[in-house]
N, C-alpha and C positions, 0 to 999 in steps of 0.2 A: 538882674531880672527878678521881678517880684514873683512870689510863690503863686499867686493867682494867675498871673500871665503864663508862668511856666506850666502850670496844670492845664490851662486852656490849650496851650500849644501841644502838650502831650495828647490830650483828647482829640485835637484836630489831626495830629499825625497818625494816631491809631485808626481814625476814620479813613484817612486817605490811603493808608497802607493796608486797609482791611484786616486789622489784627485779629478780630474775632473769627473771620473766615479762615485765615491762615492757622489760627489756633485749633480750629476743627480739623484742618488738614494734618497738623502736627499730631493731634490726638489719635487720628487714624494710623499714621505711620508709627507712632509710639506703641500703639496696641500691637501692630504687626512685629515690632522690633523687641517688645518686652520679653517675650518667652525665649526667642533666640539668644538675646543677651543673657538672660538668667541661665540658660543651658550652657552658653559659653563660659560663664563665670563658674558655675558649679562643676563643669568638666575640668577647668583649669585649676581650681583650688580645692576640689572635692577630696583630694588626698590628705588635706590638712584637717585634723580632728576638730570638730566644733565650728569650723568656718562656715559650712553650709547653713547650719541652724542660725548662726550669728547674722549671716547675710539676710535671711528671711525675716529674722526678728527685727533687724534694723529697718527693713522695708515695711514691715508691719506697723511700725510706729507712726507712719504717715499715711499709709494706704487704708481706706475704709475696711472694717472687718469683713464685710460680705465679699468685697472684691479680693481681699487677701486670702480668703478661703478658696476662692476660685484659682488664684495664682498658685497656691500650695498644691491643690489637687491636680491641676493641669501639669505643673512641672513634675510632680511625683510620677504621674502617669507617663509622661514623655520620657523621663529618665529611665524608668523601669523597663521600658520597651525598646530602648536604644541598643543597637548591636555594637559590641566592642570592636568588631572588625572594620566598621566604617566611622570610628570615632574621629580620626583626623579629618576626613571629608566633611563630617558633620560639624566640626568646629569651624571649618572654613565657611561653610554655608551659613552657620549661625552668625559668625562675625560679619559676613557680607549683608545679611538681612538686618542685623542690628544697626549697622552703619547707615542704613537707609533713613532712619529717623533723624540722625545727626545731619545727613546731607540735606534733608528737607529743612531742618532748622537753619543751616548755613544759608540756604536760598532766601529764607525769610528775613534773616539778619541783613543780607545784602540789600534787600528791598528797603529795610528800615534805614540803612545808611545811604540809600539812593545810588547805589553802584550796581554795575552789571558784571557778572562773572563771565569772563571770556576765555578762561582756561579750559583745557580739554576735559572730557568726561572722566578720563582715567585719573587725572591729577586731582579733580574734585573728590572722586571716590577714595583715592588714597589718603587725602587729607581727612575725610570723614572717618576712615578706618583708623587712622592714627589718633584722632580725637576719641573714638570709641574705645580704643585700647588704653588711652590715658585715663578715661573714665573708669574702665574696668580695674585698672591698677589702683586708683584711688579707693574704689569700693573694696577691693581685696585688702588694701592696707588698713582701711577703716575697720573691717571685720577682724583683722588680726589685733589691732589695737584695743577693740572692744573686748575681745577674748582675753587679752593680757590684763585689761582692767578688771574683768571678772575674776581672773586667776589671783591677782593681787588682793582683791576683795575677799576671796575665799581664804587666802592665807592670813589676812588680818583677822577675819572672823574666828578662825580656829586658834590663832595665836593669842589674841587679846580679848576675845569675847565681846566684840562690839558689832553685833549683827545689824542693828538699826543704822548705825553710822556707815557701815560697809555697804548696805543696800542703797543708802542715799548716794554715796560716792560712786558706786557702780552705775546708778541711773544717770547721775549728772555727767559722768564721763562719757557714757554712751551717747547722750544727746549732744554734748558739746563736740565729740568726735564726728558724729554724723553731720552736724551743722557746718563745722569747719571744712570738712572734706567736700561736702556738696557745694559750699561757697567757692572753694578752689576749682572744682569742676566747671561751675557756671562761668567763673572768670576766664578759664581757658577757652570755653566756647566763645565768649565775647571777644577775646583777644585774637584767637587764631581762626575763628570761623568766618567772619566777613573777609572779603577780598582785601580791603585796606585796613584790616583790624589792627595791624602792628603800628599804624600811624595814629591810632586813637587809643591813647593810654588811659582814658577815663572809663575803665570797666568796673571799677569798684562800686560806685553808687548804684548802677543798675543791677549788678550782680547781687549786692546786699538786699536791695528791694525785692528782686526776684526770688532770692532764697527765703526771705522773711515771708513773702507772699505765698510761696509754696508750702512752707511749714504751717503758718497760721491758717491759710485757706484750707489745707488738708485736715488740720485738727477741727476746724469749724464744720467742714463737709462731713467728717467722720461723725461728729456730734449730731448733725442733721440726719445722717443715715440711721443713727441709733434711735432717735426720738421721733423722726418724721415718718411719713407713710412709706411703707416698704416698696421698693421698686418691683419686687416680685408680684405685688398685687396688680400692677399694670402690665408688666412684661413677662410674668410667669418665670419659666426657667432661665430666661435671658436677663433677669433682673441683675444678677451679679455682673454680667458682661456690660450692661448699660452703666452700672455704677462705676466699673473700672474705666470705661471710656470717658465718663464725666470727669473723673479724677485726672486722667491723662489730658483732657481738654484744659482743665484748670492749670496743670503744670505747663503746658504749651502757652497758655495765655500769659502766665506770669513771666516766662522766659522772653516772650516777644515784648511785653511791657518793659522789662529791664532793658532790652536792646533799644527800644524807642527813647527811653530816658537817657541812655548813654549817647545816642545820636544827637538828641536835642542839646545836651550839655556841651558836646563837641562844637556845635554851631554857635 
């Protein structure tokens, strides 16, 4: 298949499957799921020193600064007001809410593959929870690896006095770790998310394009937020919320685009 024909087929499929509309839906669900997921992660790995800061620093590398400030302040406010007596119930509620975004993505991927999910609600929800837990595990492992990389960097700096090289190594390791783990997470979503996902093994092309799209698109969006007109000038105090929703819309759009690419390659 020629590249031009392939691109036209992707555009046609995106139009038929209403990818932009579904991306807006995903952005809304992702917004509802973001803070419960972060609460769940920070509650589970908060006892490990430095993991909480590493988690937020890793997220801050792709999230626009204005939106990231809102995330930090909201998460700090929620965590500081949580009661220790209801921690277990809060974790369950956070996990349930966080899995809603994954469940919505599964439905959109089923539409991209042209299949209908006929399993029960509880089976779909359990699959979404399992994928959410898998993503949480990847994020936790990534945070630990980044912390380990920084620890090794500090040791090299104090032992061999190579601060410039150490800083470069730590930065490169952080970005490569985050990129690799996010790629694994997207591959898992494409493989296990759709109803017939296991029959479609071509998840790598779409996952790679989606991951690159999220990273590059986030960097460009962050640059635009820095140099472009401030959203606060139009939306006032809601400017940070609007910026965060636009970024989550971009993430949803790239994930759906990757699913459409995989589906087209399978055919």
